[in-house]
C-alpha positions in Angstrom: 0.1 -0.1 -0.2 1.2 3.8 -0.7 0.5 6.4 1.5 0.7 10.2 1.6 0.0 13.1 4.1 -2.6 15.2 1.8 -3.3 18.8 2.2 -6.7 19.9 0.7 -9.6 21.7 1.4 -10.6 19.5 3.9 -7.3 20.1 5.8 -4.4 17.6 6.5 -5.4 13.8 6.4 -4.6 10.4 4.8 -4.3 10.2 0.9 -4.4 6.5 -0.5 -2.5 6.3 -3.8 -5.0 4.4 -6.0 -4.7 3.6 -10.1 -6.6 6.7 -10.7 -5.1 9.0 -8.4 -4.7 10.0 -4.6 -7.9 9.4 -2.6 -8.4 12.1 -0.4 -9.5 10.6 2.9 -10.2 13.6 4.6 -12.8 14.9 2.2 -14.6 11.7 2.7 -15.0 12.3 6.1 -12.0 10.2 7.7 -10.1 11.9 10.6 -7.0 9.7 10.5 -3.8 11.4 9.5 -0.7 9.1 8.0 1.0 9.4 11.4 -2.0 7.7 13.1 -1.8 4.6 10.5 2.1 4.5 11.3 1.2 4.5 14.7 -1.1 1.6 14.4 -4.5 2.9 13.3 -6.1 0.4 10.7 -6.2 2.1 7.0 -9.9 2.7 6.0 -11.5 0.6 3.2 -12.2 2.4 0.1 -15.8 2.9 -1.3 -14.8 3.9 -4.5 -16.6 7.5 -3.9 -13.6 9.2 -2.6 -12.3 12.3 -3.9 -9.3 11.3 -6.6 -6.6 13.9 -6.8 -3.8 13.9 -9.6 -0.4 13.5 -8.0 0.6 16.5 -10.2 -1.8 18.7 -8.3 -1.5 17.2 -4.7 0.1 19.3 -1.9 2.0 17.2 0.5 2.4 17.2 4.1 5.1 15.9 6.3 4.9 12.2 6.3 5.0 11.8 10.3 6.1 13.7 13.4 8.9 11.7 14.3 10.3 11.7 17.7 13.9 10.6 16.9 16.0 10.8 13.3 18.9 8.6 13.4 20.8 8.8 10.4 23.4 6.4 8.7 26.6 8.0 7.3 28.9 6.0 4.7 26.7 2.9 4.2 27.8 3.0 0.6 31.2 1.7 0.1 31.9 4.1 -2.9 30.6 7.0 -1.2 32.9 6.0 1.7 35.7 5.9 -0.6 34.9 9.1 -2.4 34.9 10.9 0.4 38.1 10.0 1.6 37.3 7.7 4.1 36.9 3.8 4.3 33.8 1.5 4.8 33.2 1.3 8.4 33.1 -1.7 10.6 29.9 -0.6 12.4 27.3 1.7 11.4 28.5 5.4 11.7 24.9 7.0 13.6 24.5 10.8 13.7 21.0 12.7 14.1 18.8 15.2 12.7 16.5 17.3 14.7 12.7 17.2 14.0 12.6 20.5 12.5 14.6 19.3 9.8 11.9 17.3 8.4 10.0 19.1 5.1 7.3 17.7 2.6 8.0 17.0 -0.8 7.3 19.9 -3.1 8.5 22.2 -0.5 11.1 24.9 -0.5 14.2 24.7 1.8 16.1 27.8 2.9 19.9 27.6 2.5 21.4 29.4 5.8 23.1 32.7 3.8 25.9 32.6 6.2 27.2 29.1 4.7 28.0 27.9 1.2 29.2 24.3 0.7 25.7 22.7 0.3 25.3 19.3 -0.7 22.6 16.8 -1.4 22.2 13.0 -0.6 19.7 10.9 -1.8 18.6 8.3 0.8 16.1 5.4 1.3 14.4 6.3 4.8 12.8 3.6 6.9 9.7 4.6 8.9 9.4 3.1 12.4 6.2 1.6 13.1 6.6 -0.6 16.5 8.7 -0.1 19.6 12.4 -1.4 18.6 14.7 -1.7 21.9 17.6 -4.0 21.8 15.9 -6.1 18.8 17.8 -8.7 16.7 18.0 -8.1 12.6 15.4 -10.5 12.6 13.1 -8.9 14.7 14.1 -5.1 13.2 12.2 -6.1 9.8 8.9 -6.2 11.8 9.6 -2.7 13.5 9.7 -1.2 10.3 6.2 0.4 9.0 7.4 1.2 5.6 9.9 3.1 3.5 9.7 6.3 1.9 12.6 8.8 -0.2 14.7 11.5 1.6 17.5 13.6 1.2 19.9 14.3 4.0 21.0 18.1 2.9 24.1 18.9 4.2 26.1 22.0 4.9 29.9 20.5 4.5 31.5 23.7 6.0 29.8 23.2 9.1 29.7 19.6 9.0 33.8 19.4 9.2 34.3 22.0 11.7 34.8 19.1 14.4 34.7 15.4 14.3 30.9 15.6 15.2 28.7 15.7 12.0 25.7 17.1 13.7 26.0 20.8 13.1 26.3 20.5 9.4 22.7 18.3 9.1 20.6 20.1 11.2 19.0 23.3 9.7 15.4 23.8 9.5 14.3 21.7 6.3 17.2 19.9 5.7 15.6 16.4 6.1 13.0 16.6 3.5 10.9 13.3 3.1 8.1 11.8 0.7 5.7 11.9 -1.2 4.8 8.5 -0.3 5.2 6.0 2.3 5.2 2.2 0.9 4.4 -0.2 3.3 6.7 -2.9 4.5 4.8 -5.5 2.9 5.1 -4.1 -0.8 9.0 -3.0 -0.5 11.8 -5.0 0.3 15.1 -2.9 1.0 17.5 -6.1 0.2 15.9 -6.7 -3.3 17.0 -4.5 -6.1 15.6 -1.0 -6.3 17.3 2.2 -8.0 18.0 5.1 -6.2 18.6 8.4 -8.2 19.0 12.1 -7.6 18.7 14.3 -10.0 20.1 18.3 -9.9 18.2 20.6 -12.2 17.3 17.4 -14.3 20.8 16.2 -14.4 21.6 12.8 -13.0 24.2 13.0 -10.0 23.6 9.8 -8.1 22.6 6.5 -9.4 23.0 3.3 -7.5 20.6 0.3 -5.8 19.4 0.5 -2.2 20.6 -3.3 -2.0 24.1 -2.2 -2.1 24.2 -0.8 1.3 27.2 -1.7 3.5 24.7 -2.2 6.2 21.4 -3.3 5.2 17.9 -1.9 6.8 17.5 -4.6 9.4 21.0 -4.7 10.6 21.1 -0.8 11.1 17.9 -0.6 13.0 18.6 -3.6 15.1 22.2 -1.5 15.9 20.6 1.9 16.7 17.8 -0.1 18.8 20.8 -1.1 21.1 21.4 2.5 22.2 18.2 4.3 21.7 14.6 3.2 21.9 13.0 3.5 18.6 9.3 4.6 18.5 6.5 4.6 15.8 6.9 7.3 13.8 10.5 7.6 14.3 12.9 7.8 10.7 16.0 6.5 9.8 18.1 8.0 6.9 20.1 4.8 6.0 22.9 6.7 3.9 23.8 7.7 0.1 25.2 6.7 -2.8 28.3 7.9 -4.4 28.3 11.2 -6.6 27.6 13.8 -3.9 29.2 17.2 -4.4 32.1 16.6 -1.6 33.2 13.8 -3.7 34.4 15.9 -6.4 38.2 17.3 -6.6 38.9 20.1 -4.5 38.7 23.4 -6.3 35.9 21.9 -8.7 33.0 21.2 -6.3 29.8 23.1 -7.5 27.7 23.5 -4.4 24.4 23.7 -4.4 22.5 27.2 -4.9 19.4 28.9 -4.6 17.0 28.4 -7.2 18.2 24.5 -8.0 15.8 21.7 -7.7 16.6 18.5 -6.4 14.7 15.4 -6.9 15.1 11.9 -5.2 13.3 9.0 -7.2 13.5 5.3 -5.5 12.0 2.9 -7.6 8.9 1.4 -6.2 8.4 4.5 -4.0 8.1 7.7 -5.8 10.0 10.8 -6.5 10.6 13.5 -4.0 11.1 16.9 -5.2 12.2 20.0 -3.4 13.4 23.5 -4.3 16.4 25.2 -2.7 15.6 29.4 -1.9 
């Protein structure tokens, strides 16, 4: 099932993707949000009478209200190599703050006092059950679904120290969406292409199955150190092709007015504009 957070004349509510468009469940009188469904509410059945909205006309909201946003760094071998690192023996974990979240289609403000802005296309796991010291086998059952994300980064603040936090936590620097595909329909261990385009030009292209640490292993690892709860989001790492991986002196950092798209096969396309 493919779901979204839909903003319409009826307010912000649940959207269900159908072959004919996105069913506006709020307009049909349903008070549930995608956040409610992620946290355990049953998805209402479709009657066929729901108002359908074309994806091109849809206005999306944030997919949920996460309590935590852990992130994995250097989780694709080629990305670790291009940034001058070596593939890690254990997952490299950092975090984003909750106000980093922004919806598909939204504009993201670049702080004017910094200049080295970069993109990072990522598969994002949406937690649906409490995960606290779970095994990798148990971890899969704790994932509600998957969405597209962009771990936007300010490299000139990220590397001030050996802690990455201050390069990752600006408001809006963690867009996600537009859709969440439930885990029964998306297996991250199977091949799914992940692509990032910058103003229509492909800059990253890989497959999510090429992660060093698969999703189940990552969820299990993180759950040893923080209690994951329904609605938490895990950014699972980015492939090669980031600006940071280009030779010094020729790095073409992101600029205001540019458009970034992250497309993951089986999920959809997350598009955002930089301002």
